[in-house]
Every structure is written in structure tokens, then in C-alpha cells.
MILUM-915951 format. One line per 8 residues: number of its first residue (from 1); for each residue x, y, z of N, C-alpha, C. Coordinates in pm, whole numbers. Atoms other than C-alpha are relative to their C-alpha. Example, Ala and Ser with C-alpha at 12.3 -4.5 7.8 and 13.67 -1.06 7.14 Angstrom:
1	89/-119/0/1230/-450/780/90/120/0  -82/-119/-6/1367/-106/714/-77/109/73
***
This chain:
1	72/103/62/3259/-1311/-4506/-159/13/4  146/-7/6/2896/-1336/-4612/-55/-134/3  67/141/-4/2655/-1619/-4568/-89/0/-116  107/35/117/2484/-1782/-4869/-96/-73/49  113/70/-48/2159/-1944/-4858/50/-152/-8  -27/150/10/2176/-2330/-4788/-53/-41/-136  31/50/137/2195/-2509/-5121/-78/-132/19  70/130/-4/1969/-2799/-5181/101/-106/-44
9	-86/115/30/2122/-3151/-5233/34/4/-139  -35/16/152/2093/-3150/-5617/94/101/-50  -93/-92/35/2265/-2833/-5648/146/-22/48  -118/34/-65/2535/-2938/-5411/70/-120/-77  -64/107/77/2596/-3258/-5614/46/41/-133  -48/-33/116/2638/-3078/-5931/105/103/2  -104/-99/-6/2896/-2837/-5801/150/-75/-17  -129/56/16/3278/-2886/-5852/54/-33/132
17	-41/22/-145/3408/-3073/-5543/156/-14/4  -119/29/-81/3747/-3143/-5261/-74/-67/133  -27/97/-63/4224/-3887/-3269/-28/-122/102  -35/36/-149/3982/-5148/-2264/-25/120/60  23/-118/-81/3851/-4900/-2028/116/29/92  -108/-27/-87/4133/-4710/-1855/-27/107/93  20/-100/-114/4184/-4472/-1570/-50/137/-40  49/-138/19/4141/-4156/-1750/-142/27/-36
25	137/5/29/3784/-4240/-1839/-80/45/122  57/-30/-118/3710/-4164/-1477/9/153/21  -26/-134/10/3826/-3802/-1538/-120/55/-65  131/-49/65/3502/-3589/-1629/34/80/-111  -12/-59/127/3548/-3494/-1986/-136/71/-32  125/-72/36/3308/-3260/-2147/-100/-96/-71  94/70/48/2981/-3416/-2234/-72/60/-115  64/-55/116/2853/-3347/-2583/-140/-56/-37
33	129/64/22/2531/-3540/-2537/-13/-70/-131  2/60/127/2627/-3745/-2831/-57/-144/24  38/125/-12/2482/-4085/-2898/120/-100/17  -120/89/-17/2708/-4393/-2822/29/-38/-145  -49/31/126/2918/-4454/-3121/19/120/-99  -15/-124/78/2911/-4090/-3246/149/39/8  -137/-61/4/3230/-3900/-3343/-14/149/-2  58/-134/17/3121/-3542/-3253/111/116/-11
41	-102/-102/-2/3446/-3368/-3245/143/-52/-31  -129/53/33/3820/-3392/-3317/49/-110/91  -48/112/-69/3965/-3720/-3209/-107/-67/85  108/88/-64/3624/-3857/-3103/-57/63/130  94/-53/-121/3404/-3827/-2790/79/72/104  -76/-66/-109/3689/-3744/-2543/122/64/-46  -127/-81/63/3941/-3578/-2775/130/-77/24  -111/83/-18/4180/-3873/-2724/23/-101/-96
49	-21/94/107/4148/-4076/-3034/-70/-142/35  44/128/-43/3965/-4363/-2854/-147/-11/-21  136/22/23/3641/-4498/-2967/-52/-123/83  30/112/-100/3517/-4710/-2661/-116/-81/-41  140/65/22/3173/-4805/-2815/10/-99/-116  7/68/116/3307/-4979/-3125/59/-147/14  -48/144/14/3355/-5350/-3212/44/-26/-138  -54/5/144/3578/-5413/-3515/26/-143/-35
57	-35/129/47/3630/-5716/-3731/154/-20/13  -124/24/-23/3958/-5896/-3671/85/-15/-141  -67/20/130/4042/-5932/-4048/-92/72/-96  75/-73/122/3940/-5760/-4380/2/-91/-113  -5/84/131/3849/-5910/-4712/136/46/-81  -133/-20/71/4145/-5939/-4944/9/142/-72  -16/-129/47/4075/-5620/-5133/5/116/87  19/-102/-99/4024/-5436/-4812/-135/22/54
65	135/-17/-52/3734/-5299/-4611/-85/39/-112  94/-37/94/3419/-5266/-4806/-27/149/-1  44/-149/22/3344/-4910/-4945/-146/3/10  146/-16/-13/3000/-4819/-4818/-40/114/-99  29/-115/91/3011/-4496/-5025/111/89/-7  -93/-100/4/3238/-4236/-5151/-68/121/-74  60/-125/65/3162/-3875/-5270/122/100/-23  -100/-107/19/3375/-3593/-5419/-16/111/92
73	10/-102/-108/3460/-3316/-5182/87/111/-44  -80/-123/38/3634/-2972/-5190/136/-3/78  -131/0/-59/3965/-2857/-5049/-4/10/152  -8/-14/-148/4089/-2866/-4695/67/-113/61  -66/97/-84/4259/-3055/-4426/-97/-55/124  89/36/-118/3956/-3102/-4189/-64/-131/-29  94/119/6/3812/-3440/-4119/-138/16/33  143/-13/-40/3456/-3521/-4057/-24/-17/134
81	55/47/-126/3242/-3541/-3748/-137/-74/-35  109/98/40/2941/-3780/-3718/-93/9/125  117/-3/-104/2606/-3736/-3518/-98/-87/-47  107/87/46/2366/-4026/-3552/20/-32/-151  -3/24/151/2291/-4052/-3941/62/116/-73  -48/-121/76/2460/-3720/-4022/147/0/9  -150/-23/8/2826/-3692/-4138/22/145/-58  -19/-144/25/2954/-3321/-4139/134/24/-48
89	-132/-31/50/3237/-3209/-4353/9/158/-8  -29/-149/35/3388/-2844/-4363/109/1/-100  -95/-4/103/3560/-2789/-4672/-19/123/-100  7/-114/83/3618/-2535/-4947/-47/-34/-144  59/30/129/3402/-2531/-5253/6/140/-67  -19/-128/73/3522/-2260/-5499/50/110/96  -36/-102/-89/3517/-1935/-5309/-78/11/130  84/9/-121/3320/-2057/-5019/55/-102/93
97	-25/100/-111/3411/-2233/-4686/-143/-47/23  137/60/0/3123/-2489/-4673/-11/-102/82  45/110/-78/2952/-2697/-4428/-83/-90/-84  89/99/83/2809/-3016/-4594/-39/-111/82  59/117/-74/2590/-3278/-4445/-33/-117/-89  18/110/70/2579/-3631/-4572/-78/-100/81  61/105/-72/2366/-3927/-4494/95/-120/31  -103/79/-38/2579/-4175/-4314/-29/-138/-61
105	25/122/54/2415/-4479/-4472/36/1/-150  -8/-10/146/2420/-4358/-4834/100/82/-58  -84/-101/56/2645/-4073/-4871/-79/110/-73  89/-112/70/2353/-3859/-5014/21/129/71  -9/-141/-45/2402/-3481/-4987/-122/44/64  119/-50/-70/2146/-3347/-4731/-9/148/-6  1/-148/15/2244/-2980/-4729/134/37/-5  -130/-54/2/2525/-2750/-4784/-16/149/17
113	12/-144/-26/2588/-2394/-4650/139/61/-18  -131/-64/22/2876/-2175/-4770/12/138/46  -31/-131/-46/3046/-1861/-4657/120/61/-78  -107/-56/97/3251/-1638/-4887/139/3/60  -138/-12/-64/3627/-1653/-4844/92/33/-111  -117/-31/92/3940/-1507/-5006/128/-43/57  -125/50/-68/4191/-1694/-4799/96/-54/-95  -95/36/70/4517/-1752/-4951/120/-49/85
121	-113/46/-86/4785/-1977/-4784/140/50/-33  -146/-54/10/5144/-1863/-4731/82/-104/-44  -93/111/30/5307/-2204/-4759/-53/-105/-82  67/108/83/5090/-2479/-4888/-98/39/-106  97/-34/114/4873/-2490/-5191/-135/-6/41  142/17/-35/4563/-2608/-5020/-63/128/74  52/-129/-65/4325/-2320/-4925/-133/-18/76  125/22/-68/4049/-2489/-4743/14/2/153
129	-10/9/-149/3964/-2529/-4363/86/-106/43  -94/91/-68/4220/-2691/-4147/-62/-78/120  45/37/-138/4023/-2755/-3826/-121/-90/-19  116/97/-19/3779/-3050/-3757/-104/87/60  106/-68/-66/3445/-2892/-3675/-39/-80/136  58/60/-120/3251/-2966/-3346/-150/0/2  150/14/-18/2899/-3103/-3297/-31/11/135  60/2/-145/2714/-3006/-2980/-143/14/-3
137	135/-2/7/2358/-3093/-2948/-48/8/-137  56/-21/143/2183/-2939/-3251/74/94/-78  -73/-106/55/2464/-2715/-3357/137/-59/-46  -134/33/41/2798/-2737/-3556/75/137/16  -83/-122/-7/3075/-2500/-3478/140/-24/-83  -133/10/93/3371/-2452/-3738/65/127/6  -91/-111/17/3672/-2240/-3760/67/-9/-147  -63/5/121/3784/-2149/-4111/147/49/0
145	-134/-42/9/4138/-2086/-4216/37/142/23  -12/-151/-15/4090/-1712/-4242/-56/57/130  55/-55/-134/3944/-1698/-3889/-146/20/10  125/0/-20/3588/-1717/-3956/-56/-105/97  42/96/-93/3420/-1891/-3661/-157/-3/-15  141/4/43/3063/-2010/-3759/-71/-109/89  98/91/-65/2770/-2174/-3577/-107/-23/-97  115/30/82/2518/-2349/-3796/-83/-126/49
153	101/103/-22/2213/-2570/-3753/29/-134/-42  -28/132/34/2280/-2951/-3743/-101/-45/-107  111/77/75/1951/-3047/-3921/-13/73/-135  15/-79/129/1939/-2767/-4195/125/79/-49  -118/-72/47/2271/-2593/-4202/-24/161/11  13/-142/-17/2124/-2243/-4118/87/70/97  -89/-76/-81/2345/-1985/-3978/-59/42/123  54/-37/-133/2298/-1920/-3607/89/138/34
161	-79/-128/-30/2600/-1669/-3558/133/-29/-69  -133/14/54/2945/-1597/-3691/87/117/58  -89/-102/-49/3255/-1397/-3573/122/-21/-92  -119/-9/82/3568/-1300/-3764/120/22/91  -93/-5/-112/3836/-1377/-3498/137/44/-27  -130/-58/39/4152/-1308/-3689/-8/168/-2  22/-153/34/4022/-951/-3784/-30/81/149  58/-70/-115/3839/-878/-3447/113/8/110
169	-92/15/-108/4130/-984/-3222/143/20/-37  -135/-14/65/4429/-902/-3450/89/-119/14  -72/135/-4/4543/-1271/-3460/74/-27/-132  -77/36/119/4821/-1359/-3686/-53/-119/-76  56/113/58/4729/-1608/-3950/85/-122/17  -94/113/-16/5031/-1834/-3874/41/-51/-138  -51/67/117/5200/-2071/-4119/-117/-49/-91  102/70/95/4876/-2227/-4252/-140/49/19
177	130/-44/-35/4593/-2004/-4135/-41/-53/132  39/49/-130/4381/-2073/-3824/-32/-154/-20  0/130/13/4371/-2440/-3754/-36/-84/134  24/69/-127/4241/-2530/-3405/-159/-29/12  142/43/-7/3907/-2708/-3338/-61/71/120  69/-71/-116/3655/-2521/-3116/-48/-125/100  38/76/-106/3581/-2681/-2777/-129/52/58  120/-35/-73/3225/-2666/-2626/-3/-51/136
185	-6/24/-138/3234/-2648/-2265/-121/68/84  109/-63/-51/2904/-2599/-2100/-74/92/-95  53/-102/91/2754/-2280/-2259/112/76/-65  -127/-58/59/3104/-2189/-2392/39/-56/-120  -80/43/113/3268/-2225/-2729/144/53/16  -135/-44/-28/3647/-2205/-2651/93/-19/-117  -89/20/118/3905/-2129/-2924/128/59/38  -135/-46/-3/4280/-2084/-2931/13/95/-98
193	3/-97/107/4256/-1753/-3101/144/62/-31  -129/-50/24/4600/-1607/-3052/17/150/-34  19/-154/31/4491/-1241/-3066/92/90/85  -64/-89/-92/4703/-962/-2939/-85/136/47  85/-113/-43/4410/-727/-2878/-59/-34/144  52/18/-138/4323/-701/-2498/11/-148/51  -23/130/-53/4480/-1040/-2420/-92/-96/-39  102/91/48/4285/-1248/-2648/55/-118/-57
201	-70/138/36/4506/-1563/-2668/-96/-102/-11  113/93/-20/4220/-1779/-2568/-126/65/28  117/-74/-3/3873/-1667/-2607/-132/-97/14  128/77/-26/3532/-1808/-2483/-112/83/-49  117/-68/53/3218/-1729/-2680/-120/-80/48  124/55/-43/2856/-1786/-2574/-47/-98/-114  39/93/108/2730/-2099/-2758/-114/35/-68  137/-31/60/2386/-1957/-2831/14/125/-82
209	2/-136/65/2481/-1599/-2943/144/34/-77  -124/-33/59/2858/-1596/-3025/56/114/73  -56/-121/-78/2907/-1304/-2775/133/-49/81  -114/25/-85/3249/-1284/-2609/-22/-8/149  32/11/-145/3228/-1419/-2252/135/35/76  -129/-33/-69/3594/-1397/-2143/117/-8/-100  -120/23/80/3942/-1359/-2294/114/-18/103  -101/37/-96/4264/-1495/-2133/137/-29/-83
217	-139/16/52/4648/-1484/-2193/36/88/-120  -61/-75/114/4864/-1312/-2437/58/-90/-100  -71/99/68/4954/-1637/-2607/-33/0/-153  25/16/138/4992/-1697/-2983/-81/-117/-22  87/123/27/4758/-1959/-3138/109/-119/-44  -71/120/44/4900/-2315/-3210/-96/-67/-101  107/74/73/4741/-2585/-3432/-57/-124/83  73/91/-97/4646/-2785/-3120/-127/47/48
225	139/-37/-39/4295/-2795/-2981/-10/-10/144  12/1/-141/4192/-2724/-2629/-74/-130/50  66/112/-66/4075/-3000/-2395/-50/46/130  40/-20/-141/3890/-2999/-2060/-18/-121/80  15/118/-73/3873/-3230/-1765/-22/47/139  20/-38/-138/3781/-3245/-1403/117/-70/93  -114/59/-95/4074/-3283/-1154/-17/46/143  26/-41/-147/4031/-3291/-776/-122/75/14
233	133/-74/-18/3677/-3173/-819/-15/126/-66  9/-122/60/3766/-2886/-1022/18/-3/-157  -7/2/147/3699/-2816/-1396/120/84/-52  -117/-85/50/4015/-2702/-1592/-1/-19/-137  -32/0/150/4083/-2621/-1943/152/1/-25  -140/-1/34/4418/-2714/-2101/11/37/-140  -20/-49/145/4531/-2529/-2409/161/11/-30  -144/-7/47/4865/-2589/-2583/13/111/-106
241	-23/-120/101/4958/-2252/-2749/116/-18/-89  -116/11/88/5239/-2165/-2973/122/-29/81  -119/24/-72/5488/-2178/-2686/-19/-45/148  22/39/-144/5317/-2288/-2358/-123/-96/3  129/56/-43/5061/-2521/-2209/-55/81/106  44/-88/-88/4831/-2314/-2019/-136/-74/59  125/49/-73/4568/-2423/-1746/-79/121/27  77/-102/-31/4264/-2213/-1730/-130/-44/81
249	124/23/-50/3945/-2201/-1524/-98/42/-100  83/-28/108/3684/-2229/-1788/-131/81/33  119/-83/-45/3403/-2069/-1579/27/155/-11  -31/-147/-18/3599/-1730/-1543/108/34/-103  -118/-43/94/3893/-1739/-1792/127/33/80  -113/-29/-81/4138/-1707/-1495/121/-101/-30  -116/95/24/4484/-1856/-1582/53/-51/136  -41/71/-125/4587/-2114/-1323/147/-50/6
257	-144/53/1/4925/-2247/-1436/50/12/-156  -73/14/138/5162/-2238/-1752/123/-64/5  -120/79/15/5443/-2451/-1876/57/22/-145  -64/-24/144/5686/-2373/-2162/-1/-134/-72  -2/104/89/5648/-2601/-2454/7/48/-135  -12/-45/137/5771/-2550/-2807/132/89/-25  -121/-80/24/6049/-2361/-2979/-36/113/-108  11/-105/113/6076/-2034/-3190/53/-57/-126
265	-38/39/119/6135/-2055/-3543/-106/-82/-82  90/83/64/5973/-2283/-3804/-49/-131/61  54/123/-69/5800/-2526/-3573/-145/28/19  136/15/-13/5451/-2629/-3494/-36/-75/122  59/80/-101/5264/-2739/-3180/-143/-35/-56  132/49/66/4969/-2952/-3323/-69/-112/67  73/109/-62/4906/-3266/-3128/-72/49/126  86/-35/-129/4647/-3238/-2843/62/-58/120
273	-36/57/-124/4746/-3278/-2489/-78/-114/32  66/129/-36/4648/-3628/-2363/-4/-2/155  16/0/-148/4524/-3628/-2010/-26/-145/51  17/126/-49/4565/-3953/-1826/26/-4/152  -4/19/-147/4482/-3982/-1448/101/96/68  -83/-102/-64/4644/-3657/-1327/136/10/-66  -109/-15/74/4906/-3674/-1595/-40/66/-133  20/-47/135/4942/-3488/-1928/115/-20/-86
281	-109/35/96/5141/-3610/-2229/-2/106/-116  -10/-95/108/5279/-3348/-2478/100/-55/-97  -108/42/100/5460/-3417/-2799/-2/101/-120  -23/-73/119/5589/-3223/-3100/134/-34/-73  -106/27/70/5836/-3254/-3372/112/113/6  -94/-112/12/6123/-3009/-3487/93/6/115  -89/3/-119/6356/-3130/-3210/-50/31/134  65/-23/-122/6107/-3073/-2938/-14/-119/97
289	11/125/-78/6020/-3432/-2834/-130/-3/78  114/26/-73/5772/-3538/-2567/31/26/151  -8/-13/-137/5701/-3474/-2200/-110/-54/78  109/47/-88/5493/-3622/-1922/0/83/126  15/-88/-126/5378/-3394/-1634/-104/-44/93  104/18/-98/5185/-3440/-1321/-78/133/4  78/-111/-16/4894/-3207/-1301/-100/9/107  113/-25/-96/4668/-3051/-1045/-69/128/-57
297	71/-108/62/4417/-2771/-1110/91/136/-23  -80/-119/0/4698/-2508/-1050/150/-22/-12  -150/28/12/5031/-2675/-1115/35/-120/-88  -63/108/71/5245/-2881/-1343/136/-34/48  -117/50/-56/5517/-3098/-1216/70/-95/-103  -56/82/105/5766/-3265/-1469/20/-141/48  -30/127/-38/5791/-3639/-1454/118/-41/-104  -117/28/84/6006/-3689/-1767/-16/84/-136
305	-17/-51/140/6122/-3532/-2095/86/-85/-90  -78/94/68/6249/-3736/-2382/-20/34/-146  26/-7/153/6298/-3735/-2761/-41/-132/-64  50/129/40/6164/-4088/-2777/-125/12/-102  109/-28/97/5848/-3956/-2952/-21/148/-42  9/-151/49/5842/-3634/-3167/-87/-7/-112  114/25/103/5509/-3638/-3346/-33/148/-54  36/-122/62/5448/-3354/-3605/-135/53/24
313	139/-36/-24/5085/-3347/-3560/-97/-103/41  80/103/-43/4946/-3678/-3467/-5/-9/155  21/18/-136/4800/-3709/-3120/33/-152/46  -21/145/-36/4932/-4033/-2951/-115/-55/81  114/68/-76/4704/-4285/-2804/72/-60/126  -46/49/-114/4756/-4360/-2436/-106/-95/53  97/112/-22/4602/-4705/-2345/60/-114/85  -59/107/-90/4648/-4945/-2061/155/18/48
321	-140/-9/-52/4967/-4795/-1929/116/12/-124  -83/-2/109/5122/-4776/-2285/-25/121/-89  20/-113/92/5178/-4497/-2535/25/-52/-142  -16/28/151/5122/-4566/-2915/0/133/-75  -5/-133/78/5243/-4280/-3130/86/-6/-126  -81/3/124/5389/-4187/-3460/113/101/24  -125/-70/-7/5743/-4059/-3445/46/53/-136  -56/-49/134/5861/-3827/-3727/-96/108/-57
329	65/-115/60/5738/-3565/-3972/-52/-52/-142  56/38/119/5520/-3589/-4284/87/53/-119  -78/-69/127/5748/-3351/-4488/147/-41/11  -139/54/5/6065/-3567/-4442/43/-63/114  -61/81/-90/6275/-3803/-4251/-73/-133/44  59/121/-41/6211/-4147/-4099/-130/10/80  112/-2/-82/5871/-4233/-3970/-16/-153/55  10/129/-67/5798/-4502/-3711/-120/9/91
337	101/4/-110/5499/-4622/-3500/58/-66/126  -64/47/-113/5612/-4683/-3146/-94/-39/113  75/47/-123/5473/-4867/-2835/98/2/107  -93/-3/-103/5635/-4777/-2511/-74/38/131  72/-1/-129/5552/-4773/-2136/2/158/36  30/-138/-39/5399/-4454/-2003/93/60/96  -70/-38/-120/5594/-4432/-1679/163/-12/-38  -143/24/1/5947/-4593/-1748/58/34/-143
345	-38/-24/127/5964/-4517/-2118/67/-114/-79  -54/116/67/6070/-4874/-2197/-69/-31/-141  54/26/119/6024/-4937/-2557/-51/-141/-21  48/137/19/5802/-5243/-2629/25/-42/-139  -48/24/151/5839/-5221/-3012/-15/111/-81  9/-105/109/5884/-5009/-3313/-22/-64/-131  31/33/130/5751/-5044/-3655/46/116/-87  -59/-107/90/5964/-4848/-3907/-47/-18/-142
353	18/18/146/5930/-4782/-4275/-138/33/-45  139/-43/32/5573/-4627/-4261/12/136/-54  44/-139/31/5432/-4329/-4424/-55/67/134  64/-79/-112/5320/-4050/-4181/-147/-46/19  133/55/-27/5003/-4161/-4014/-69/66/110  75/-27/-112/4720/-4067/-3782/-68/-129/67  37/120/-79/4569/-4304/-3520/-130/2/66  139/10/-70/4232/-4415/-3383/7/-139/63
361	3/120/-81/4194/-4685/-3097/-133/-41/17  141/57/-22/3894/-4912/-3077/12/-157/7  20/144/-9/3811/-5264/-2957/147/-71/18  -134/37/-18/4183/-5310/-2849/87/-16/-127  -61/-3/137/4299/-5245/-3199/41/136/-27  -43/-145/57/4478/-4945/-3360/-27/3/-140  24/-31/147/4369/-4809/-3689/115/107/-31  -115/-89/43/4671/-4654/-3857/-23/41/-141
369	52/-51/137/4564/-4421/-4146/111/80/-50  -120/-67/62/4875/-4336/-4352/-41/105/-109  25/-99/93/4897/-4032/-4558/3/-34/-146  -11/48/144/4966/-4243/-4868/-120/-82/-34  121/78/23/4614/-4395/-4842/10/-146/38  -10/135/-60/4726/-4725/-4672/-52/3/133  55/18/-124/4526/-4824/-4370/36/-146/67  -43/129/-69/4663/-5084/-4113/-86/-22/121
377	72/36/-131/4472/-5262/-3823/100/-88/71  -108/56/-77/4715/-5353/-3551/-48/-26/143  40/42/-136/4674/-5524/-3209/68/93/92  -59/-91/-89/4736/-5299/-2912/56/-82/124  -73/98/-113/4983/-5549/-2722/120/55/2  -139/-34/-23/5322/-5481/-2583/103/-95/-36  -71/97/34/5466/-5812/-2697/59/16/-134  -66/-23/118/5540/-5684/-3042/-106/50/-104
385	85/-53/94/5392/-5534/-3359/-67/-115/-72  68/111/64/5115/-5763/-3485/-118/65/-90  89/-55/77/4934/-5648/-3791/-112/-102/-46  113/84/36/4583/-5791/-3851/-33/10/-140  41/-19/136/4510/-5639/-4184/72/130/-58  -62/-123/57/4645/-5372/-4434/-66/3/-133  53/-30/124/4494/-5220/-4741/31/134/-51  -16/-132/74/4557/-4942/-4989/-143/40/-37
393	141/-33/14/4215/-4763/-4979/-29/136/-78  20/-126/64/4272/-4421/-5135/128/35/-65  -119/-55/66/4511/-4249/-5372/10/150/52  -25/-139/-48/4650/-3896/-5329/49/9/150  -62/-10/-130/4729/-3771/-4979/-123/7/104  105/5/-102/4506/-3862/-4680/48/64/133  -68/-71/-126/4634/-3593/-4437/-116/23/102  107/-41/-81/4288/-3504/-4286/-18/-108/120
401	24/87/-106/4206/-3670/-3944/-114/-88/-33  119/92/20/3985/-3979/-3985/-93/1/116  90/9/-98/3681/-4052/-3795/-55/-144/1  63/126/-12/3528/-4369/-3663/-138/2/75  127/-18/-69/3157/-4394/-3592/-95/-106/-46  102/111/35/2909/-4689/-3569/52/-105/-99  -64/109/86/3166/-4933/-3728/44/44/-131  -42/-45/123/3245/-4709/-4013/113/98/16
409	-121/-103/5/3584/-4530/-4094/-16/91/-104  -5/-101/102/3570/-4203/-4267/130/58/-22  -129/-58/43/3873/-4087/-4457/-4/83/-119  21/-80/122/3932/-3823/-4720/146/39/-40  -126/-63/65/4208/-3698/-4955/-43/133/-54  16/-145/62/4220/-3377/-5175/-125/3/-70  105/0/105/3923/-3491/-5384/-118/-86/31  111/106/-29/3717/-3764/-5215/-18/-35/152
417	39/42/-134/3549/-3868/-4893/-44/-144/-13  40/142/3/3515/-4238/-4837/-42/-54/134  55/66/-119/3309/-4434/-4591/37/-158/-14  -27/135/-4/3441/-4789/-4503/-45/-81/106  56/95/-90/3294/-5084/-4326/99/-65/80  -109/80/-76/3517/-5224/-4038/-60/-97/93  58/89/-73/3271/-5452/-3877/-16/-142/-67  27/111/86/3258/-5717/-4156/136/-42/-63
***
């Protein structure tokens, strides 16, 4: 891939466009030095779908939340990230994987930087980026579907460095191309590469130069993204690969423990592991189900395994001793939103008949963004399903992960990015 010069906003506009404070907050997650209310990476500040700094309205106007702005966009399944007044989208514009920056207040295009691509998907029609990019300080890190790993400047979009990880590490493209979001941990950018060259299953790159710092495991890549936490005073990295959950020392790349998870055949591991007070929750569809394990820096101990929650790619929300999750698959079968107890697995309530959806928690409320463009606002209580508001806000398919920052919800379909006000 080659880098093109950053486009000015006018050229960009004229182009053809397309996851209550609880115990786990005491675990030391990675600090991205983001402002309060930012959404700097996949599933928000702590990669758990919870926006702890937000206050949301308890009801919406009859037509639905007010649209602050909307803009046409390119192809891809990647949702946005937000830092201050900048909204960053990684999408495909023509034959370029493109980082685009928008003004959070107006939707004005600030800059756009593209990289040539010839990616052709094997199964789905969409040929854009799959993975949500990551903002860390003044930089953006993004992984394209063909394996291009890019670091660009947040303010102007200038290229800092790039690597071609599928080619360099002989990583298979998988069903849908590369689709795991980079994790910034200290001076490292950690990616679930899945390469078979010199044990390059998980690779750490230097955040400033892109140079390889360490490689670990012989694991194939999944569509899940790595997470980091401090347990018993030790920093660990958890990475859900194609067939295992692996614990790694992020400083050295040494493997500490592994746990089988997933099945061979046409299956996908895509939900991110959820760490809650020395426990980790895993879920996948395709008959795999969900598991809760006790974790220490070097050991996994099973607590329970169940088919109660089988989520194709939505990461569940763990909140106040309860699990809120989407059970089912987008590509067929019944879909349900479930609330059940983390330890006993007692079901508190089930809401059936929904389209597949992704979840964000904020202000003791659950934002349910369905793939059919319907958004629901639900109270996070165990006494029953209580819907505060519901509106059809988009047409097409809203598969990309939403983002919530500074009271605004960002959602996209195949053609449009929309910013909605949730505080009024």
C-alpha cells in the first residue's frame, strides 16, 4: 500500500462516500490520557462498553433523538472514535483505506488521509476496514482489512509509520480480512496478528516507530481485540484468539497461561473478554456459549460454562453483578436481550423479538443499537425490561459499533454517519 497526501476538506466533501461505578474500575486498565467523556478506542475508555462520565436524558422527543449532523461515508464495518472535538472514522473511499477527521460539533470534514488498497473480501460484499481505530495522545492507530497497520497524526492525518502485517508475518486473511482493534499499552501497540512466521500470533510494535518489539504464540487471529489489566499488582494482557484465551506479560511477550475457547469450522470469536474483579467473561455464538473464569496473572480457573448467552460479536455489559447481553446471530435465528446474574446465572429478564444489536451502558441506562437502525434506551435494573425510549434513526444496516462521547451517540450504516444528541 502506498500513502497519498492528506486531502483538504473541500476535496474530501466532493468525493463519493460510505462497547454506577463497579468493582472492576479498581482494576488498572490502560490509560489513554483521554479527556473525560472521550471514546478513544473500541468499546470506550476501558474496552467494556461503559461510558462512566455520561449523563443521558430519560426520554426522547417523539421523532427520536435530535440529529446534530450527518455526513456521507465510505465502506466498512468500523465505528468511530472520539477525542475532544475530533471524530475519527476509518473507512474505504474508492480504492483507498481512509482515515477521516470530522468536527464533533458540526460534522465538518477537517482532513482525510488515504492508503491504496486492493482488498477483496471472500464472503461479504463490503470491502472496507472492519476494526475500530485507536486514539492514543496525538496519534491514531488503525488496522485495515488487508493487514495494513497505520499510525497517523491526530491533528493533521500525516503518516507516522505503517506495517503490512498479513504479508510480513504470513497471516491468513480469515473469513472477512483482518478485524481486530489495536491496543496501546505503554509504548506498545499490540495486535492479534495470527501470523505463522516465527510465532507471530500476537505482536507488539513500538508506538513511535512501528518496529517489532516482541512476538508471542502461534495462535491464529480472531475478530476479538486485546485488553490489558492489573491483577495482584501485575500487568497482564488478555487476547482471545481463534481457538484460545491467552494471558501474556505485555512487557516481555512471555505467555503466562492459555485456555481453550472456540470451535473449528465456520465459527468466529469476536466479542472482547470482559474483566470483572479477577474474573473474565467470554462469549461466542455457533454453539459455543459463554464462560466465566477466575483469573490470576498466570492461571485460569473455570467458574461456569453455559449456553445461556451466545453472542455472535456483541461484547456483553457487566454492571452491578448483572450481565446484559445479546443472545443470537445477526445472520439468522432468534435474537434476545438478556439480563442475568453474574455468579448464579439466574435470569432476571429476557426481551425477545429484537434485531441483532450492539450495546453501550451509561448513566444506569443501556443503549441498544439494532442493526436495522432502531435504537432503544433501557433501564439497567433486574426487576424487568423497562424501555424508556425507542426510535428508528437510520435506514440500511447499522452493523458498525456505535460510540458515545460528550452526550452524543455516533452510529453509521453503509452510506452515512450520524451524530445524535442524547442529553435533551
